[in-house]
C-alpha positions as protocol buffer text, in pm:
chain_id: "A"
residue {
  index: 1
  type: MET
  ca { x: 5978 y: 7033 z: 11889 }
}
residue {
  index: 2
  type: SER
  ca { x: 5970 y: 6984 z: 11515 }
}
residue {
  index: 3
  type: ASP
  ca { x: 5763 y: 6740 z: 11312 }
}
residue {
  index: 4
  type: ARG
  ca { x: 5905 y: 6602 z: 10986 }
}
residue {
  index: 5
  type: PHE
  ca { x: 5681 y: 6458 z: 10714 }
}
residue {
  index: 6
  type: THR
  ca { x: 5751 y: 6295 z: 10377 }
}
residue {
  index: 7
  type: ILE
  ca { x: 5460 y: 6343 z: 10136 }
}
residue {
  index: 8
  type: ASN
  ca { x: 5391 y: 6253 z: 9775 }
}
residue {
  index: 9
  type: THR
  ca { x: 5219 y: 6520 z: 9569 }
}
residue {
  index: 10
  type: THR
  ca { x: 5189 y: 6674 z: 9223 }
}
residue {
  index: 11
  type: LEU
  ca { x: 5316 y: 7021 z: 9139 }
}
residue {
  index: 12
  type: GLU
  ca { x: 5044 y: 7263 z: 9028 }
}
residue {
  index: 13
  type: GLY
  ca { x: 5023 y: 7611 z: 8879 }
}
residue {
  index: 14
  type: TYR
  ca { x: 5337 y: 7809 z: 8800 }
}
residue {
  index: 15
  type: VAL
  ca { x: 5657 y: 7613 z: 8875 }
}
residue {
  index: 16
  type: ASN
  ca { x: 6005 y: 7765 z: 8892 }
}
residue {
  index: 17
  type: ALA
  ca { x: 6178 y: 7497 z: 9093 }
}
residue {
  index: 18
  type: LEU
  ca { x: 6553 y: 7502 z: 9036 }
}
residue {
  index: 19
  type: LYS
  ca { x: 6688 y: 7842 z: 8925 }
}
residue {
  index: 20
  type: PRO
  ca { x: 6592 y: 8170 z: 9098 }
}
residue {
  index: 21
  type: SER
  ca { x: 6439 y: 8424 z: 8859 }
}
residue {
  index: 22
  type: GLY
  ca { x: 6157 y: 8675 z: 8821 }
}
residue {
  index: 23
  type: LYS
  ca { x: 6074 y: 8996 z: 9003 }
}
residue {
  index: 24
  type: PHE
  ca { x: 6173 y: 8860 z: 9345 }
}
residue {
  index: 25
  type: ASN
  ca { x: 6467 y: 8647 z: 9218 }
}
residue {
  index: 26
  type: ASN
  ca { x: 6339 y: 8331 z: 9384 }
}
residue {
  index: 27
  type: CYS
  ca { x: 6203 y: 7982 z: 9315 }
}
residue {
  index: 28
  type: CYS
  ca { x: 5847 y: 7874 z: 9377 }
}
residue {
  index: 29
  type: PHE
  ca { x: 5592 y: 7599 z: 9324 }
}
residue {
  index: 30
  type: SER
  ca { x: 5240 y: 7505 z: 9432 }
}
residue {
  index: 31
  type: ALA
  ca { x: 5111 y: 7165 z: 9537 }
}
residue {
  index: 32
  type: ARG
  ca { x: 4832 y: 7004 z: 9732 }
}
residue {
  index: 33
  type: LEU
  ca { x: 4826 y: 6783 z: 10043 }
}
residue {
  index: 34
  type: SER
  ca { x: 4630 y: 6460 z: 10031 }
}
residue {
  index: 35
  type: LYS
  ca { x: 4340 y: 6429 z: 10275 }
}
residue {
  index: 36
  type: GLU
  ca { x: 4545 y: 6195 z: 10496 }
}
residue {
  index: 37
  type: ASP
  ca { x: 4844 y: 6430 z: 10500 }
}
residue {
  index: 38
  type: MET
  ca { x: 4620 y: 6732 z: 10561 }
}
residue {
  index: 39
  type: ALA
  ca { x: 4468 y: 6560 z: 10868 }
}
residue {
  index: 40
  type: LYS
  ca { x: 4820 y: 6505 z: 11008 }
}
residue {
  index: 41
  type: PHE
  ca { x: 4925 y: 6864 z: 10930 }
}
residue {
  index: 42
  type: ASP
  ca { x: 4605 y: 7001 z: 11089 }
}
residue {
  index: 43
  type: GLU
  ca { x: 4675 y: 6800 z: 11404 }
}
residue {
  index: 44
  type: VAL
  ca { x: 5029 y: 6945 z: 11428 }
}
residue {
  index: 45
  type: TYR
  ca { x: 4886 y: 7295 z: 11369 }
}
residue {
  index: 46
  type: GLU
  ca { x: 4639 y: 7255 z: 11657 }
}
residue {
  index: 47
  type: ARG
  ca { x: 4916 y: 7130 z: 11888 }
}
residue {
  index: 48
  type: ALA
  ca { x: 5133 y: 7425 z: 11785 }
}
residue {
  index: 49
  type: MET
  ca { x: 4859 y: 7674 z: 11865 }
}
residue {
  index: 50
  type: ALA
  ca { x: 4803 y: 7512 z: 12207 }
}
residue {
  index: 51
  type: TRP
  ca { x: 5180 y: 7518 z: 12272 }
}
residue {
  index: 52
  type: GLY
  ca { x: 5199 y: 7887 z: 12174 }
}
residue {
  index: 53
  type: HIS
  ca { x: 4910 y: 7989 z: 12401 }
}
residue {
  index: 54
  type: ASN
  ca { x: 5068 y: 7796 z: 12688 }
}
residue {
  index: 55
  type: ARG
  ca { x: 5409 y: 7959 z: 12621 }
}
residue {
  index: 56
  type: LEU
  ca { x: 5257 y: 8309 z: 12621 }
}
residue {
  index: 57
  type: SER
  ca { x: 5089 y: 8232 z: 12957 }
}
residue {
  index: 58
  type: GLY
  ca { x: 4746 y: 8367 z: 12876 }
}
residue {
  index: 59
  type: LYS
  ca { x: 4865 y: 8695 z: 12719 }
}
residue {
  index: 60
  type: ARG
  ca { x: 4663 y: 8836 z: 12435 }
}
residue {
  index: 61
  type: SER
  ca { x: 4791 y: 8679 z: 12111 }
}
residue {
  index: 62
  type: THR
  ca { x: 4708 y: 8624 z: 11747 }
}
residue {
  index: 63
  type: GLU
  ca { x: 4725 y: 8296 z: 11558 }
}
residue {
  index: 64
  type: GLU
  ca { x: 4884 y: 8276 z: 11216 }
}
residue {
  index: 65
  type: LEU
  ca { x: 4679 y: 8080 z: 10966 }
}
residue {
  index: 66
  type: PRO
  ca { x: 4823 y: 7750 z: 10841 }
}
residue {
  index: 67
  type: LYS
  ca { x: 5027 y: 7761 z: 10519 }
}
residue {
  index: 68
  type: TRP
  ca { x: 4774 y: 7537 z: 10343 }
}
residue {
  index: 69
  type: ASP
  ca { x: 4410 y: 7613 z: 10269 }
}
residue {
  index: 70
  type: GLU
  ca { x: 4101 y: 7401 z: 10336 }
}
residue {
  index: 71
  type: SER
  ca { x: 4156 y: 7201 z: 10015 }
}
residue {
  index: 72
  type: GLY
  ca { x: 4518 y: 7125 z: 10111 }
}
residue {
  index: 73
  type: ALA
  ca { x: 4672 y: 7361 z: 9850 }
}
residue {
  index: 74
  type: PHE
  ca { x: 4991 y: 7543 z: 9941 }
}
residue {
  index: 75
  type: LYS
  ca { x: 5243 y: 7768 z: 9769 }
}
residue {
  index: 76
  type: TYR
  ca { x: 5610 y: 7767 z: 9857 }
}
residue {
  index: 77
  type: SER
  ca { x: 5878 y: 8026 z: 9770 }
}
residue {
  index: 78
  type: TYR
  ca { x: 6248 y: 7982 z: 9842 }
}
residue {
  index: 79
  type: GLY
  ca { x: 6603 y: 8068 z: 9736 }
}
residue {
  index: 80
  type: GLY
  ca { x: 6739 y: 8377 z: 9571 }
}
residue {
  index: 81
  type: GLU
  ca { x: 6661 y: 8683 z: 9776 }
}
residue {
  index: 82
  type: SER
  ca { x: 6393 y: 8513 z: 9989 }
}
residue {
  index: 83
  type: ASN
  ca { x: 6476 y: 8414 z: 10346 }
}
residue {
  index: 84
  type: ASN
  ca { x: 6401 y: 8044 z: 10279 }
}
residue {
  index: 85
  type: PRO
  ca { x: 6718 y: 7867 z: 10161 }
}
residue {
  index: 86
  type: MET
  ca { x: 6742 y: 7651 z: 9851 }
}
residue {
  index: 87
  type: PHE
  ca { x: 6702 y: 7278 z: 9917 }
}
residue {
  index: 88
  type: PRO
  ca { x: 6824 y: 6978 z: 9715 }
}
residue {
  index: 89
  type: TRP
  ca { x: 6623 y: 6830 z: 9427 }
}
residue {
  index: 90
  type: VAL
  ca { x: 6711 y: 6470 z: 9338 }
}
residue {
  index: 91
  type: ASP
  ca { x: 6589 y: 6214 z: 9084 }
}
residue {
  index: 92
  type: THR
  ca { x: 6460 y: 5862 z: 9164 }
}
residue {
  index: 93
  type: ASP
  ca { x: 6820 y: 5735 z: 9182 }
}
residue {
  index: 94
  type: GLY
  ca { x: 6911 y: 6001 z: 9441 }
}
residue {
  index: 95
  type: GLN
  ca { x: 7127 y: 6200 z: 9198 }
}
residue {
  index: 96
  type: PRO
  ca { x: 7105 y: 6581 z: 9204 }
}
residue {
  index: 97
  type: ILE
  ca { x: 6894 y: 6729 z: 8922 }
}
residue {
  index: 98
  type: ASP
  ca { x: 7071 y: 6972 z: 8690 }
}
residue {
  index: 99
  type: VAL
  ca { x: 6949 y: 7331 z: 8749 }
}
residue {
  index: 100
  type: ASP
  ca { x: 6872 y: 7369 z: 8376 }
}
residue {
  index: 101
  type: THR
  ca { x: 6619 y: 7083 z: 8384 }
}
residue {
  index: 102
  type: PRO
  ca { x: 6270 y: 7224 z: 8314 }
}
residue {
  index: 103
  type: ILE
  ca { x: 6014 y: 7106 z: 8573 }
}
residue {
  index: 104
  type: TRP
  ca { x: 5651 y: 7180 z: 8484 }
}
residue {
  index: 105
  type: LYS
  ca { x: 5317 y: 7143 z: 8656 }
}
residue {
  index: 106
  type: GLY
  ca { x: 5202 y: 6784 z: 8670 }
}
residue {
  index: 107
  type: THR
  ca { x: 5541 y: 6661 z: 8796 }
}
residue {
  index: 108
  type: ASN
  ca { x: 5505 y: 6402 z: 9074 }
}
residue {
  index: 109
  type: VAL
  ca { x: 5738 y: 6467 z: 9365 }
}
residue {
  index: 110
  type: ARG
  ca { x: 5813 y: 6346 z: 9715 }
}
residue {
  index: 111
  type: LEU
  ca { x: 5874 y: 6635 z: 9957 }
}
residue {
  index: 112
  type: ILE
  ca { x: 6038 y: 6641 z: 10301 }
}
residue {
  index: 113
  type: ILE
  ca { x: 5855 y: 6904 z: 10508 }
}
residue {
  index: 114
  type: ASP
  ca { x: 5938 y: 7026 z: 10858 }
}
residue {
  index: 115
  type: LEU
  ca { x: 5666 y: 7189 z: 11068 }
}
residue {
  index: 116
  type: LYS
  ca { x: 5780 y: 7379 z: 11375 }
}
residue {
  index: 117
  type: PRO
  ca { x: 5579 y: 7600 z: 11610 }
}
residue {
  index: 118
  type: TYR
  ca { x: 5699 y: 7948 z: 11699 }
}
residue {
  index: 119
  type: THR
  ca { x: 5605 y: 8256 z: 11896 }
}
residue {
  index: 120
  type: MET
  ca { x: 5713 y: 8603 z: 11797 }
}
residue {
  index: 121
  type: ALA
  ca { x: 5604 y: 8882 z: 12033 }
}
residue {
  index: 122
  type: THR
  ca { x: 5229 y: 8811 z: 12054 }
}
residue {
  index: 123
  type: LYS
  ca { x: 5206 y: 8603 z: 11735 }
}
residue {
  index: 124
  type: ILE
  ca { x: 5174 y: 8224 z: 11737 }
}
residue {
  index: 125
  type: GLY
  ca { x: 5250 y: 8030 z: 11420 }
}
residue {
  index: 126
  type: LEU
  ca { x: 5372 y: 7713 z: 11257 }
}
residue {
  index: 127
  type: SER
  ca { x: 5671 y: 7736 z: 11022 }
}
residue {
  index: 128
  type: PHE
  ca { x: 5650 y: 7529 z: 10701 }
}
residue {
  index: 129
  type: LYS
  ca { x: 5991 y: 7442 z: 10554 }
}
residue {
  index: 130
  type: VAL
  ca { x: 6060 y: 7215 z: 10260 }
}
residue {
  index: 131
  type: ARG
  ca { x: 6396 y: 7041 z: 10324 }
}
residue {
  index: 132
  type: GLY
  ca { x: 6428 y: 6830 z: 10011 }
}
residue {
  index: 133
  type: ALA
  ca { x: 6246 y: 6710 z: 9697 }
}
residue {
  index: 134
  type: GLN
  ca { x: 6265 y: 6394 z: 9492 }
}
residue {
  index: 135
  type: VAL
  ca { x: 6119 y: 6394 z: 9139 }
}
residue {
  index: 136
  type: LEU
  ca { x: 5922 y: 6073 z: 9089 }
}
residue {
  index: 137
  type: LYS
  ca { x: 5779 y: 6155 z: 8744 }
}
residue {
  index: 138
  type: LEU
  ca { x: 5915 y: 6453 z: 8554 }
}
residue {
  index: 139
  type: VAL
  ca { x: 5687 y: 6660 z: 8334 }
}
residue {
  index: 140
  type: GLY
  ca { x: 5868 y: 6901 z: 8107 }
}
residue {
  index: 141
  type: PRO
  ca { x: 5828 y: 7063 z: 7764 }
}
residue {
  index: 142
  type: GLY
  ca { x: 5878 y: 6727 z: 7588 }
}
residue {
  index: 143
  type: GLY
  ca { x: 5617 y: 6535 z: 7787 }
}
residue {
  index: 144
  type: SER
  ca { x: 5667 y: 6331 z: 8101 }
}
residue {
  index: 145
  type: ASP
  ca { x: 5940 y: 6092 z: 8208 }
}
residue {
  index: 146
  type: SER
  ca { x: 5919 y: 5837 z: 8484 }
}
residue {
  index: 147
  type: GLY
  ca { x: 6220 y: 5635 z: 8369 }
}
residue {
  index: 148
  type: ASP
  ca { x: 6458 y: 5570 z: 8082 }
}
residue {
  index: 149
  type: LEU
  ca { x: 6334 y: 5447 z: 7742 }
}
residue {
  index: 150
  type: SER
  ca { x: 6553 y: 5434 z: 7434 }
}
residue {
  index: 151
  type: ALA
  ca { x: 6427 y: 5514 z: 7083 }
}
residue {
  index: 152
  type: GLU
  ca { x: 6427 y: 5139 z: 7010 }
}
residue {
  index: 153
  type: ASP
  ca { x: 6214 y: 5070 z: 7319 }
}
residue {
  index: 154
  type: VAL
  ca { x: 5959 y: 5333 z: 7213 }
}
residue {
  index: 155
  type: ALA
  ca { x: 5951 y: 5198 z: 6856 }
}
residue {
  index: 156
  type: SER
  ca { x: 5892 y: 4843 z: 6982 }
}
residue {
  index: 157
  type: ILE
  ca { x: 5602 y: 4960 z: 7199 }
}
residue {
  index: 158
  type: PHE
  ca { x: 5431 y: 5158 z: 6922 }
}
residue {
  index: 159
  type: GLY
  ca { x: 5526 y: 4940 z: 6626 }
}
residue {
  index: 160
  type: THR
  ca { x: 5521 y: 5083 z: 6276 }
}
residue {
  index: 161
  type: THR
  ca { x: 5253 y: 5268 z: 6082 }
}
residue {
  index: 162
  type: ASP
  ca { x: 5323 y: 5097 z: 5744 }
}
residue {
  index: 163
  type: GLY
  ca { x: 5007 y: 4886 z: 5755 }
}
residue {
  index: 164
  type: PHE
  ca { x: 4774 y: 5163 z: 5876 }
}
residue {
  index: 165
  type: LYS
  ca { x: 4467 y: 5217 z: 5662 }
}
residue {
  index: 166
  type: ALA
  ca { x: 4155 y: 5412 z: 5741 }
}
residue {
  index: 167
  type: SER
  ca { x: 3888 y: 5162 z: 5842 }
}
residue {
  index: 168
  type: ALA
  ca { x: 3587 y: 5392 z: 5828 }
}
residue {
  index: 169
  type: PRO
  ca { x: 3449 y: 5521 z: 5499 }
}
residue {
  index: 170
  type: ALA
  ca { x: 3437 y: 5896 z: 5448 }
}
residue {
  index: 171
  type: PHE
  ca { x: 3105 y: 6055 z: 5541 }
}
residue {
  index: 172
  type: GLU
  ca { x: 2940 y: 6265 z: 5277 }
}
residue {
  index: 173
  type: PRO
  ca { x: 2605 y: 6421 z: 5368 }
}
residue {
  index: 174
  type: ASN
  ca { x: 2336 y: 6412 z: 5103 }
}
residue {
  index: 175
  type: ASP
  ca { x: 2001 y: 6584 z: 5070 }
}
residue {
  index: 176
  type: GLU
  ca { x: 1817 y: 6288 z: 5225 }
}
residue {
  index: 177
  type: ALA
  ca { x: 2031 y: 6296 z: 5537 }
}
residue {
  index: 178
  type: ILE
  ca { x: 1981 y: 6669 z: 5599 }
}
residue {
  index: 179
  type: GLY
  ca { x: 1689 y: 6722 z: 5832 }
}
residue {
  index: 180
  type: SER
  ca { x: 1645 y: 6349 z: 5902 }
}
residue {
  index: 181
  type: THR
  ca { x: 1753 y: 6160 z: 6206 }
}
residue {
  index: 182
  type: ILE
  ca { x: 2047 y: 5931 z: 6162 }
}
residue {
  index: 183
  type: ALA
  ca { x: 2071 y: 5629 z: 6393 }
}
residue {
  index: 184
  type: ASP
  ca { x: 2400 y: 5574 z: 6577 }
}
residue {
  index: 185
  type: ASP
  ca { x: 2455 y: 5258 z: 6372 }
}
residue {
  index: 186
  type: ASP
  ca { x: 2456 y: 5465 z: 6051 }
}
residue {
  index: 187
  type: LEU
  ca { x: 2737 y: 5697 z: 6163 }
}
residue {
  index: 188
  type: PRO
  ca { x: 3074 y: 5620 z: 6003 }
}
residue {
  index: 189
  type: PHE
  ca { x: 3274 y: 5669 z: 6323 }
}
């Protein structure tokens, strides 16, 4: 009994998505569930807790909290020395993303998430496993990228700056202006 969801979200906080590193030699990211997705996840969580209590036949048990908080925020660690395996990251064309690609917070992704109930001794919980990620809009050190644009395409969008001239005169305060009220129409910007 496993439930699979595909959600769209934006990465938040510290992101180390593709190459294990750091103190725990792993990858990690944070994101947030939408209200609609959180309602679905909460429903699966409630069903999992009922399943676990039924499976333990009325024995004393403890319930694990869901992996997301009341605002829908969750953190996920995987790969390296953690017990959660690495999963594939692909671009919008379905091609694997190079592990040296920097992925920063603000990147829009589509995640495949499996939720599966479990019991362990007297503990009831719901496992939260990310099975795959697709980058919809990449945010990195050079800005964001949601598709390919050549230098010529960018230049045609922005045009040139040859004809740019300052349209507002420079503002120089004088003794009359100090201490007096200046109407919005008199401001040079």
